[in-house]
KOLGULO-405860 format. One line per field, with one value per residue (C-alpha): residue in three letters; residue number from 1; x, y, z. Coordinates in nm, 4 decimals. Layout:
N
zami = [ALA;...] $
rovex = [NUM;...] $
u = [X;...] $
v = [Y;...] $
w = [Z;...] $
***
This chain:
512
zami = [MET;LYS;LYS;GLN;SER;LEU;VAL;LYS;GLY;THR;PHE;VAL;LEU;GLY;LEU;SER;GLY;ILE;ILE;ALA;LYS;PHE;LEU;GLY;LEU;PHE;PHE;ARG;TRP;PRO;ILE;GLN;MET;LEU;ILE;GLY;ASP;GLU;GLY;PHE;GLY;TYR;TYR;GLN;MET;SER;TYR;PRO;LEU;TYR;MET;PHE;PHE;ILE;ALA;ILE;SER;SER;GLY;VAL;PRO;VAL;ALA;ILE;SER;LYS;MET;VAL;SER;GLU;LYS;SER;ALA;THR;LYS;ASP;VAL;GLU;GLY;ILE;ILE;GLU;ILE;LEU;ARG;LYS;ALA;LEU;LEU;LEU;MET;ILE;PHE;MET;GLY;PHE;GLY;PHE;THR;ILE;ILE;LEU;ILE;CYS;PHE;SER;LYS;LYS;ILE;ILE;LEU;PHE;LEU;LYS;TRP;ASP;THR;LYS;SER;TYR;TYR;SER;LEU;ILE;SER;ILE;SER;ILE;ALA;PRO;ILE;PHE;ILE;SER;ILE;MET;SER;ALA;PHE;ARG;GLY;PHE;PHE;GLN;GLY;LEU;GLN;ASN;MET;ASN;PRO;THR;ALA;ILE;SER;GLN;ILE;LEU;GLU;GLN;ILE;GLY;ARG;VAL;ILE;VAL;GLY;VAL;GLY;PHE;ALA;TYR;ILE;LEU;LEU;PRO;LYS;GLY;ILE;GLU;TYR;SER;ALA;ALA;GLY;ALA;ALA;LEU;GLY;ALA;VAL;ALA;GLY;GLY;ILE;LEU;GLY;SER;ILE;TYR;LEU;PHE;ASN;LYS;TYR;MET;SER;ILE;ARG;LYS;ASP;ILE;LYS;ILE;VAL;ASN;VAL;LYS;ASN;ASP;THR;TYR;ILE;MET;GLU;LYS;LEU;LEU;HIS;ILE;ALA;ILE;PRO;ILE;SER;LEU;GLY;ALA;THR;VAL;GLY;THR;VAL;MET;SER;LEU;ILE;ASP;SER;ALA;LEU;VAL;PRO;GLN;LYS;LEU;LEU;GLN;ALA;GLY;PHE;ALA;SER;LYS;GLU;ALA;THR;ILE;LEU;TYR;GLY;GLN;LEU;THR;GLY;LYS;ALA;PHE;THR;LEU;VAL;ASN;VAL;PRO;LEU;THR;LEU;SER;MET;SER;LEU;CYS;ALA;SER;LEU;MET;PRO;ILE;ILE;ALA;GLU;ALA;TYR;VAL;LEU;ASN;ARG;ASN;ILE;GLU;VAL;LEU;ASN;LYS;VAL;ASP;MET;ALA;LEU;ARG;PHE;SER;MET;VAL;ILE;ALA;LEU;PRO;SER;PHE;ALA;GLY;LEU;TYR;TYR;MET;ALA;LEU;PRO;ILE;LEU;ASN;LEU;ILE;PHE;PRO;GLY;GLN;VAL;GLN;GLY;TYR;THR;ILE;LEU;LYS;TYR;LEU;SER;ILE;ALA;ILE;PRO;PHE;ILE;ILE;LEU;SER;GLN;THR;SER;THR;ALA;ILE;LEU;GLN;GLY;ILE;GLY;GLN;TYR;VAL;ARG;PRO;VAL;ILE;ASN;LEU;ALA;ILE;GLY;CYS;ILE;GLY;LYS;ILE;VAL;LEU;THR;MET;ILE;LEU;VAL;SER;ILE;PRO;TYR;ILE;ASN;ILE;TYR;GLY;ALA;VAL;ILE;GLY;THR;ILE;VAL;GLY;TYR;LEU;ILE;SER;ALA;ILE;LEU;ASN;ILE;ARG;LEU;VAL;LYS;LYS;LYS;LEU;ASP;ILE;LYS;ILE;ASN;TYR;TYR;ASP;ILE;MET;ILE;LYS;PRO;ALA;PHE;ALA;SER;VAL;LEU;MET;ILE;ILE;ALA;VAL;VAL;PHE;ILE;TYR;MET;TYR;VAL;TYR;ASN;TYR;THR;ILE;SER;SER;ARG;ILE;ALA;CYS;LEU;VAL;SER;ILE;PHE;SER;GLY;ILE;LEU;ALA;TYR;GLY;VAL;LEU;ILE;ILE;LEU;PHE;GLY;VAL;PHE;ASN;TYR;ARG;TYR;LEU;LYS;SER;ARG;PHE;PHE;ASN;ARG;ARG] $
rovex = [1;2;3;4;5;6;7;8;9;10;11;12;13;14;15;16;17;18;19;20;21;22;23;24;25;26;27;28;29;30;31;32;33;34;35;36;37;38;39;40;41;42;43;44;45;46;47;48;49;50;51;52;53;54;55;56;57;58;59;60;61;62;63;64;65;66;67;68;69;70;71;72;73;74;75;76;77;78;79;80;81;82;83;84;85;86;87;88;89;90;91;92;93;94;95;96;97;98;99;100;101;102;103;104;105;106;107;108;109;110;111;112;113;114;115;116;117;118;119;120;121;122;123;124;125;126;127;128;129;130;131;132;133;134;135;136;137;138;139;140;141;142;143;144;145;146;147;148;149;150;151;152;153;154;155;156;157;158;159;160;161;162;163;164;165;166;167;168;169;170;171;172;173;174;175;176;177;178;179;180;181;182;183;184;185;186;187;188;189;190;191;192;193;194;195;196;197;198;199;200;201;202;203;204;205;206;207;208;209;210;211;212;213;214;215;216;217;218;219;220;221;222;223;224;225;226;227;228;229;230;231;232;233;234;235;236;237;238;239;240;241;242;243;244;245;246;247;248;249;250;251;252;253;254;255;256;257;258;259;260;261;262;263;264;265;266;267;268;269;270;271;272;273;274;275;276;277;278;279;280;281;282;283;284;285;286;287;288;289;290;291;292;293;294;295;296;297;298;299;300;301;302;303;304;305;306;307;308;309;310;311;312;313;314;315;316;317;318;319;320;321;322;323;324;325;326;327;328;329;330;331;332;333;334;335;336;337;338;339;340;341;342;343;344;345;346;347;348;349;350;351;352;353;354;355;356;357;358;359;360;361;362;363;364;365;366;367;368;369;370;371;372;373;374;375;376;377;378;379;380;381;382;383;384;385;386;387;388;389;390;391;392;393;394;395;396;397;398;399;400;401;402;403;404;405;406;407;408;409;410;411;412;413;414;415;416;417;418;419;420;421;422;423;424;425;426;427;428;429;430;431;432;433;434;435;436;437;438;439;440;441;442;443;444;445;446;447;448;449;450;451;452;453;454;455;456;457;458;459;460;461;462;463;464;465;466;467;468;469;470;471;472;473;474;475;476;477;478;479;480;481;482;483;484;485;486;487;488;489;490;491;492;493;494;495;496;497;498;499;500;501;502;503;504;505;506;507;508;509;510;511;512] $
u = [-1.2983;-1.5458;-1.3954;-1.4882;-1.5537;-1.3284;-1.5866;-1.6443;-1.2756;-1.1859;-1.4672;-1.3599;-0.9934;-1.0796;-1.3105;-1.0537;-0.7893;-1.0032;-1.0722;-0.6989;-0.6211;-0.8847;-0.7282;-0.3957;-0.5200;-0.5163;-0.1468;-0.0554;-0.2518;-0.1178;0.2358;0.2142;0.0890;0.3646;0.6731;0.5666;0.7081;1.0675;1.0023;0.8057;1.1055;1.3220;1.0553;1.0047;1.3761;1.3945;1.0532;1.1576;1.4140;1.1369;0.9286;1.2340;1.2182;0.8439;0.9275;1.2111;0.9891;0.6649;0.7217;0.6894;0.3267;0.2302;0.3973;0.2183;-0.1128;-0.0597;0.0670;-0.2037;-0.4686;-0.3373;-0.3211;-0.6714;-0.7978;-0.6674;-0.7835;-0.4277;-0.4720;-0.1371;0.0382;-0.1283;0.0018;0.3522;0.3633;0.2903;0.5522;0.8259;0.7228;0.7254;1.0812;1.1891;1.0137;1.1419;1.4965;1.4572;1.3013;1.5731;1.8445;1.7143;1.6747;2.0344;2.1623;1.9744;2.0888;2.4529;2.4923;2.2475;2.5098;2.6862;2.3542;2.2751;2.6220;2.5990;2.2543;2.3578;2.0567;2.0335;2.2039;1.8929;1.7128;1.9307;1.6872;1.3893;1.5927;1.6896;1.3289;1.1782;1.4522;1.2809;0.9581;1.0698;1.0813;0.7074;0.6005;0.7564;0.5414;0.2264;0.2903;0.3267;-0.0090;-0.1758;-0.0519;-0.1880;-0.5410;-0.5436;-0.4504;-0.7585;-0.9473;-1.0825;-0.9787;-1.1440;-0.8385;-0.6110;-0.8665;-0.8986;-0.5209;-0.4806;-0.7115;-0.5428;-0.2014;-0.3101;-0.4620;-0.1324;0.0558;-0.1646;-0.1688;0.1995;0.3366;0.1485;0.2023;0.5806;0.5991;0.4267;0.6354;0.9661;0.8832;1.0571;1.3877;1.3597;1.1639;1.4142;1.3389;0.9662;0.9944;1.1707;0.8828;0.6395;0.8433;0.7898;0.4248;0.5161;0.6633;0.3521;0.1261;0.3254;0.3059;-0.0706;-0.1484;0.0780;-0.0870;-0.4343;-0.3380;-0.1529;-0.4588;-0.6822;-0.4537;-0.4480;-0.8276;-0.8323;-0.5576;-0.7658;-1.0590;-0.8386;-0.7002;-0.3780;-0.1261;0.1761;0.2737;0.5266;0.8454;0.8514;1.1779;1.0309;0.7969;1.0824;1.2298;0.9008;0.8438;1.1756;1.1146;0.7934;0.8924;1.2298;1.1095;0.8009;1.0182;1.2552;0.9607;0.8362;1.1909;1.2248;0.9006;1.0264;1.3511;1.1450;1.0850;1.4482;1.5458;1.3403;1.4878;1.8438;1.8253;1.5563;1.7158;2.0549;1.9180;1.7153;2.0385;2.1898;1.8872;1.9757;1.7492;1.8796;1.8996;1.5935;1.3929;1.4874;1.3757;1.0443;0.9739;1.0606;0.8277;0.5467;0.6029;0.6185;0.4313;0.1374;0.1130;0.2127;0.0066;-0.3127;-0.2272;-0.1820;-0.5497;-0.6882;-0.3836;-0.5112;-0.8200;-0.6138;-0.3856;-0.6973;-0.8048;-0.4626;-0.4593;-0.8014;-0.7281;-0.4017;-0.5115;-0.8427;-0.6692;-0.4024;-0.6695;-0.8645;-0.5428;-0.4131;-0.7527;-0.7488;-1.0677;-0.9631;-1.2966;-1.3033;-0.9467;-1.0433;-1.3575;-1.1592;-0.9008;-1.1747;-1.3421;-1.0125;-0.9240;-1.2692;-1.2324;-0.8869;-1.0090;-1.3253;-1.0950;-0.8208;-0.9994;-1.2281;-0.9422;-0.7233;-1.0006;-1.0889;-0.7325;-0.6451;-0.9357;-0.9825;-0.6194;-0.6320;-0.9568;-0.8632;-0.5259;-0.6955;-0.9415;-0.6700;-0.3950;-0.5789;-0.3724;-0.0878;-0.1856;0.1636;0.2428;-0.1112;0.0166;0.2540;-0.0480;-0.2411;0.0151;0.1171;-0.2457;-0.1898;0.0207;-0.2680;-0.4208;-0.0787;0.0234;-0.3040;-0.2935;0.0656;-0.0281;-0.3348;-0.1605;0.1287;-0.1152;-0.2724;0.0665;0.1721;-0.1496;-0.0676;0.2922;0.4665;0.6978;1.0048;0.8644;0.6727;1.0006;1.1791;0.8966;0.9016;1.2820;1.2576;1.0111;1.2422;1.5289;1.3078;1.2225;1.5911;1.6901;1.4065;1.4526;1.8246;1.7745;1.4600;1.4820;1.8079;1.6403;1.5326;1.1918;1.0967;1.2554;1.0365;0.8002;1.0783;1.0282;0.6534;0.7112;0.9548;0.6970;0.4275;0.6494;0.8001;0.4631;0.3247;0.6049;0.5480;0.1704;0.1978;0.4520;0.2468;-0.0792;0.0912;0.2205;-0.1230;-0.2788;-0.0062;-0.0005;-0.3779;-0.4631;-0.7226;-0.8757;-0.9241;-1.2554;-1.1161;-1.4574;-1.6113;-1.2919;-1.1647;-1.3974;-1.7126;-1.5423;-1.3649;-1.6954;-1.8523;-1.5511;-1.5890;-1.9561;-1.8728;-1.6031;-1.8273;-2.0899;-1.8274;-1.6863;-2.0344;-2.1487;-1.8278;-1.8736;-2.2428;-2.1907;-1.8872;-2.0839;-2.3594;-2.1451;-1.8182;-1.6388;-1.3959;-1.3868;-1.7644;-1.7931;-1.5145;-1.6739;-2.0200;-1.8873;-1.6700;-1.9518;-2.1895;-1.9332;-1.8984;-2.2753;-2.3055;-2.0190;-2.1650;-2.4920;-2.3183;-2.1081;-2.4246;-2.6188;-2.3358;-2.3193;-1.9637;-2.0978;-2.4307;-2.6086;-2.7383;-2.3936;-2.2335;-2.5014;-2.4604;-2.0796;-2.0821;-2.2929;-2.1606;-1.8098;-1.8420] $
v = [2.2784;2.0828;1.8582;1.4921;1.2822;0.9921;0.7427;0.9163;0.9894;0.6278;0.5068;0.7296;0.6315;0.2685;0.2455;0.4061;0.1740;-0.1304;-0.0038;0.0571;-0.2932;-0.4356;-0.2465;-0.3809;-0.7292;-0.6206;-0.5543;-0.8528;-1.1146;-1.0509;-0.9950;-1.3244;-1.4980;-1.3399;-1.3892;-1.6327;-1.6591;-1.6276;-1.2996;-1.1661;-1.2512;-1.0150;-0.7454;-0.7844;-0.7750;-0.4145;-0.3148;-0.2986;-0.0301;0.1757;0.1196;0.2188;0.5641;0.5793;0.5034;0.7577;1.0317;0.9185;1.1365;1.4537;1.4035;1.2947;1.6081;1.8173;1.6595;1.7291;2.0865;2.1781;2.0357;2.2491;2.5636;2.4910;2.4684;2.8227;2.9515;3.0365;3.0084;3.1675;2.9245;2.6311;2.7423;2.8064;2.4560;2.3043;2.5209;2.4215;2.0563;2.0427;2.1757;1.9149;1.6264;1.7164;1.7364;1.3929;1.2403;1.3586;1.2596;0.9058;0.8597;0.9655;0.7328;0.4327;0.4952;0.5541;0.2724;0.0105;-0.2530;-0.2064;-0.2366;-0.5626;-0.6968;-0.5946;-0.7508;-1.0573;-1.0372;-1.2116;-0.9849;-1.0037;-0.7808;-0.4887;-0.3879;-0.3685;-0.1602;0.0917;0.1213;0.1778;0.4239;0.6979;0.6808;0.8665;1.2006;1.1925;1.0022;1.2765;1.5466;1.3377;1.2543;1.6213;1.7131;1.4132;1.5234;1.8728;1.7522;1.5021;1.7834;1.9705;1.6517;1.5984;1.2599;1.2857;1.4205;1.1567;0.8868;0.9899;1.0193;0.6634;0.5313;0.7358;0.6188;0.2574;0.3083;0.4501;0.1636;-0.1001;0.0418;0.1302;-0.1540;-0.4336;-0.2740;-0.2542;-0.5976;-0.7472;-0.5500;-0.6439;-1.0107;-1.1376;-0.9954;-1.2059;-1.2164;-0.9852;-0.7142;-0.7814;-0.7378;-0.4044;-0.2977;-0.3800;-0.1597;0.1396;0.1311;0.2944;0.5894;0.6367;0.6140;0.8814;1.1173;1.0753;1.1189;1.4247;1.6005;1.5525;1.6716;1.9774;2.0826;2.0269;2.2405;2.5228;2.5350;2.5678;2.8304;3.0456;3.0290;3.1294;3.4307;3.4762;3.6930;3.6915;3.4258;3.5233;3.3186;3.1375;2.9497;2.7908;2.5824;2.3857;2.3291;2.1955;1.9841;1.8108;1.7803;1.5867;1.4109;1.2628;1.0320;0.9313;0.8538;0.6562;0.4530;0.3860;0.3061;0.0515;-0.1063;-0.1165;-0.2637;-0.5738;-0.6091;-0.5340;-0.7970;-1.0498;-0.9434;-0.9649;-1.2585;-1.4920;-1.5840;-1.6307;-1.8409;-2.0539;-2.1289;-2.2366;-2.4589;-2.6467;-2.4821;-2.3981;-2.0309;-2.0562;-2.2365;-1.9679;-1.6935;-1.8716;-1.9117;-1.5468;-1.4500;-1.6512;-1.4782;-1.1223;-1.1406;-1.3453;-1.3661;-1.0103;-0.8760;-1.0244;-0.9426;-0.5797;-0.5573;-0.5255;-0.3140;-0.0644;-0.0157;0.0236;0.2798;0.4710;0.4724;0.6014;0.8761;0.9998;0.9505;1.1396;1.4928;1.4592;1.3585;1.6269;1.8975;1.7795;1.7478;2.0968;2.2442;2.0477;1.8587;1.5602;1.3768;1.3868;1.2508;0.9541;0.8880;0.8915;0.6521;0.4103;0.4331;0.3861;0.0724;-0.0711;-0.0013;-0.1586;-0.4877;-0.4891;-0.4761;-0.7087;-1.0090;-1.1055;-1.0409;-1.2850;-1.5454;-1.5112;-1.5394;-1.8204;-2.0492;-1.9438;-1.9056;-2.1716;-2.0655;-1.6956;-1.7558;-1.9673;-1.6836;-1.4247;-1.6393;-1.9209;-2.2365;-2.0825;-2.1565;-2.2546;-2.0740;-2.0724;-2.2125;-1.9141;-1.6840;-1.8892;-1.8507;-1.4950;-1.3876;-1.4441;-1.1263;-0.9045;-0.8142;-0.7273;-0.5166;-0.3220;-0.2704;-0.1474;0.0954;0.2331;0.2813;0.4544;0.7011;0.7707;0.8362;1.0631;1.2611;1.3412;1.4346;1.1064;1.0535;0.8735;0.5968;0.4178;0.4122;0.2465;-0.0049;-0.1001;-0.1231;-0.3717;-0.5754;-0.5514;-0.6956;-0.9913;-1.0290;-1.0317;-1.2893;-1.5284;-1.4937;-1.5646;-1.8704;-2.0263;-1.9778;-2.1717;-2.4761;-2.6931;-2.8068;-2.4497;-2.2550;-1.9659;-1.9974;-1.8665;-1.5233;-1.5528;-1.6355;-1.3447;-1.1030;-1.2211;-1.1922;-0.8577;-0.6840;-0.8551;-0.6983;-0.3550;-0.3673;-0.4650;-0.1916;0.0732;-0.0134;0.0039;0.3509;0.4720;0.3608;0.5366;0.8687;0.9129;0.7421;0.5358;0.1977;-0.0098;-0.1952;-0.5236;-0.6907;-0.4421;-0.3807;-0.7390;-1.0103;-0.8994;-0.8636;-1.1982;-1.3726;-1.2107;-1.3217;-1.6830;-1.6897;-1.5196;-1.7681;-2.0643;-1.9198;-1.8450;-2.1993;-2.3524;-2.1292;-2.1988;-2.5760;-2.5556;-2.3317;-2.5342;-2.8594;-2.6915;-2.5134;-2.7187;-2.3833;-2.2791;-1.9192;-1.8696;-2.0336;-1.8119;-1.4892;-1.5797;-1.6858;-1.3741;-1.1288;-1.3283;-1.3139;-0.9349;-0.8888;-1.1315;-0.9692;-0.6215;-0.7352;-0.9190;-0.6253;-0.4126;-0.6872;-0.7398;-0.3667;-0.3117;-0.0051;0.1678;0.2142;0.5622;0.6669;0.5508;0.7241;1.0535;1.0403;0.9529;1.2521;1.4973;1.6049;1.5225] $
w = [-0.1489;0.0665;0.3342;0.3645;0.6738;0.7750;0.6496;0.3167;0.2563;0.3292;0.1036;-0.1862;-0.1660;-0.0948;-0.3946;-0.6234;-0.4824;-0.5569;-0.9094;-0.9548;-0.8296;-1.0636;-1.3513;-1.2288;-1.3094;-1.6735;-1.6149;-1.3999;-1.5886;-1.9425;-1.8090;-1.6196;-1.9327;-2.1444;-1.9259;-1.6514;-1.3002;-1.4216;-1.6053;-1.3113;-1.0979;-1.3089;-1.2900;-0.9136;-0.8364;-0.9566;-0.8210;-0.4512;-0.5412;-0.7007;-0.3879;-0.1844;-0.3465;-0.2759;0.0877;0.1098;-0.0308;0.1369;0.4404;0.2325;0.1133;0.4647;0.6035;0.3397;0.4374;0.8085;0.7611;0.5085;0.7405;1.0286;0.8098;0.6822;1.0416;1.1033;0.7588;0.6480;0.2690;0.1794;0.4110;0.2331;-0.1070;0.0272;0.1774;-0.1637;-0.3366;-0.0939;-0.1014;-0.4818;-0.4907;-0.2376;-0.4142;-0.7610;-0.6253;-0.4649;-0.7772;-1.0141;-0.7680;-0.7243;-1.1004;-1.1642;-0.8906;-1.0296;-1.3870;-1.2963;-1.0434;-1.1751;-1.2577;-0.9259;-0.7419;-0.9200;-0.8438;-0.4770;-0.4273;-0.6321;-0.8598;-1.1929;-1.4487;-1.6678;-1.4167;-1.5387;-1.8134;-1.5760;-1.3315;-1.6016;-1.7212;-1.3782;-1.2776;-1.4824;-1.2804;-0.9609;-1.1481;-1.2165;-0.9057;-0.6913;-0.8537;-0.8268;-0.4607;-0.3621;-0.5148;-0.3524;-0.0113;-0.0802;-0.1614;0.1246;0.3624;0.2403;0.3371;-0.0127;-0.1474;-0.4907;-0.6811;-0.5282;-0.6089;-0.9735;-1.0113;-0.8797;-1.1488;-1.4224;-1.3019;-1.3289;-1.6739;-1.8009;-1.6384;-1.7994;-2.1507;-2.1764;-1.9605;-2.1338;-2.4755;-2.4414;-2.2781;-2.5823;-2.8331;-2.6655;-2.6013;-2.9219;-2.7871;-2.4687;-2.1436;-1.9712;-2.2314;-2.2002;-1.8204;-1.8847;-2.1092;-1.8296;-1.5941;-1.8265;-1.7257;-1.3921;-1.5838;-1.7964;-1.4916;-1.3113;-1.6095;-1.6521;-1.2809;-1.2529;-1.5467;-1.3990;-1.0486;-1.1815;-1.3839;-1.0809;-0.8652;-1.1234;-1.1284;-0.7478;-0.7538;-0.9881;-0.7471;-0.4524;-0.6459;-0.4519;-0.6371;-0.4041;-0.1534;0.1122;0.1303;0.4657;0.5297;0.8415;0.6238;0.4680;0.8117;0.9459;0.6332;0.6878;1.0633;0.9977;0.6745;0.7739;1.0556;0.8552;0.5532;0.7725;0.8967;0.5451;0.4362;0.7132;0.5910;0.2343;0.3582;0.4337;0.0578;-0.0175;0.2375;0.0463;-0.2900;-0.1534;0.0878;-0.0422;-0.3804;-0.2109;0.0721;-0.1704;-0.3537;-0.0214;0.0360;-0.2831;-0.5402;-0.8885;-0.9891;-1.2140;-0.9419;-0.6887;-0.9294;-0.9905;-0.6183;-0.5602;-0.8464;-0.6871;-0.3537;-0.4888;-0.8191;-0.6937;-0.3139;-0.2250;-0.5178;-0.3747;-0.0144;-0.1250;-0.2293;0.1274;0.2146;-0.0441;0.1731;0.4900;0.3246;0.2196;0.5825;0.6902;0.4244;0.5430;0.9115;0.9594;0.8536;1.0408;1.3641;1.3102;1.2763;1.5817;1.7826;1.6960;1.7921;2.1231;2.0421;2.2529;2.2524;1.8732;1.8588;2.0776;1.8723;1.5474;1.6935;1.7988;1.4574;1.2736;1.4718;1.4027;1.0322;1.0271;1.1749;0.9635;0.6600;0.7882;0.9360;0.6442;0.4009;0.5919;0.6102;0.2417;0.1100;0.3520;0.2656;-0.0982;-0.2074;-0.4794;-0.6531;-0.6268;-0.7939;-1.0595;-1.1189;-1.1685;-1.3236;-1.5062;-1.5195;-1.3161;-0.9570;-0.8469;-0.5240;-0.3832;-0.0514;-0.0282;-0.0638;0.1915;0.4674;0.3783;0.4337;0.8082;0.8060;0.6832;1.0245;1.1667;0.8654;0.8691;1.2460;1.2172;0.9375;1.1154;1.4499;1.2706;1.1087;1.4487;1.6074;1.3204;1.3577;1.7214;1.6419;1.7302;1.4326;1.5672;1.7874;1.5068;1.3111;1.6019;1.6452;1.2790;1.2848;1.5718;1.3661;1.0670;1.2691;1.3575;0.9887;0.8879;1.1477;1.0650;0.6892;0.7099;0.9297;0.7853;0.4059;0.3836;0.5459;0.2479;0.3801;0.4872;0.1950;0.0679;0.3648;0.5874;0.4270;0.4927;0.8609;0.8880;0.7454;0.9871;1.2932;1.1849;1.1524;1.4643;1.6688;1.5113;1.5658;1.9332;2.0093;1.8252;1.9995;2.3382;2.2491;2.1300;2.4587;2.6573;2.4671;2.4444;2.7738;2.5906;2.6707;2.3579;2.3329;2.1994;2.2014;1.9562;1.7600;1.7197;1.8531;1.6715;1.3285;1.3885;1.4586;1.1517;0.9438;1.0601;0.9623;0.6324;0.5318;0.6198;0.3847;0.1169;0.1176;0.1151;-0.1748;-0.3671;-0.3388;-0.4299;-0.7344;-0.8462;-0.8337;-1.0352;-1.2972;-1.2920;-1.3199;-1.0493;-1.1706;-1.1741;-0.8323;-0.6981;-0.8222;-0.6918;-0.3516;-0.3110;-0.3884;-0.1683;0.1117;0.0800;0.1067;0.3974;0.5872;0.5382;0.6924;0.9760;1.0961;1.1138;1.2953;1.5445;1.6121;1.4950;1.3140;1.3550;1.0216;1.1106;1.2259;0.9012;0.6961;0.8814;0.8619;0.4929;0.3930;0.6530;0.7440;1.1145] $
***
């Protein structure tokens, strides 16, 4: 299987991620129209627990990717297959275990976290998904380790298609029984997506296995030991990150009640934060996660082969990519929050100020993610966990203090998120500089993309106002201004020399 460069791998995964997010609008929009902010609140209360499983198990596919990449560098084909076999056993065990725990203890979980009891149905529905997500994640790690992102990209799109069709379908069918049942139907979409993605990846793997023609694979007990050695700290780090969402689901509704809001008002505000603001903030994060998925195995391979110059070049390129993604995304969502929400959720723009201020966190989240991937690639698994845990503590403290203040309310959770990831990003970057003895070119990495982003958003706002005055349509003006901004920004980063066009072209069509 042909390997892909960092640029091409990021592009493939990024494009599939954008397509998946676009398809996700066909999930979010009809669900929002069907059950509103209150129903989304029930859905989102259970969703962080599902994401908690994703976090707990996320270290395994990353470990697979790193180990497969290292075996591929030394041409150990049998070792590659044995890694996948061991990882599948581990992931299936984790998936079944988490599903059983959620089903058996769902009511106690809801009582402990003080959720609305109507969220029970969504929690039961989504509890089935970990079984299939675990299988899909193992195969994704395998293909990413081979540095070919196409199978993962296609599986992402198929997963979203299954989620849209089944989730929206069941939400509509169950709506007459009540919005809590409709929210549960929407949660079933995650199950369908996992099944569809797993089937595709398994078939893709079987076709590769036939080409390899390996009859017997030796049992290597050391592989499981190394998998766990790599996966556990990475999973802990991802779990700490997901804890930030769980903190919001546990603390925010309670603290809003203390601030004087009624239960329904608290649920609506929480739905606006998670169902609208975080949904849109996650769009640029899809691109950054694509960068991280491509980056880690490439750095791991170069590092294990002692190609130090290549490691430093990849780190520099990754940091540039991260800021090129983060800064215009922040600017766009900050200044265009209202028209973007009106484009996606027509007539339901409540909460646009939450989106506006939450967008400030985007550069810090992306920088934290990218630096974590770099550190994992060079074998630093524990320190990023500690750094994120420190940020998480800051998040907890601020959320507890600020959300209960009536005039701050939901924005306390936003401030906590910003500060939490800012702390993590700063600590990670300091560690990258220390471990690799690298000087970061802040002018090329941050200042140039920031200047390009400023010029872009000026053009976007001007085009939006001009087109709106001409068409009297906020949605048309928003679409035209966004696409114009993307084109303008692409030209600007080339003109400012953030990326060299010939370099990008050569790296897109060649592995190195």
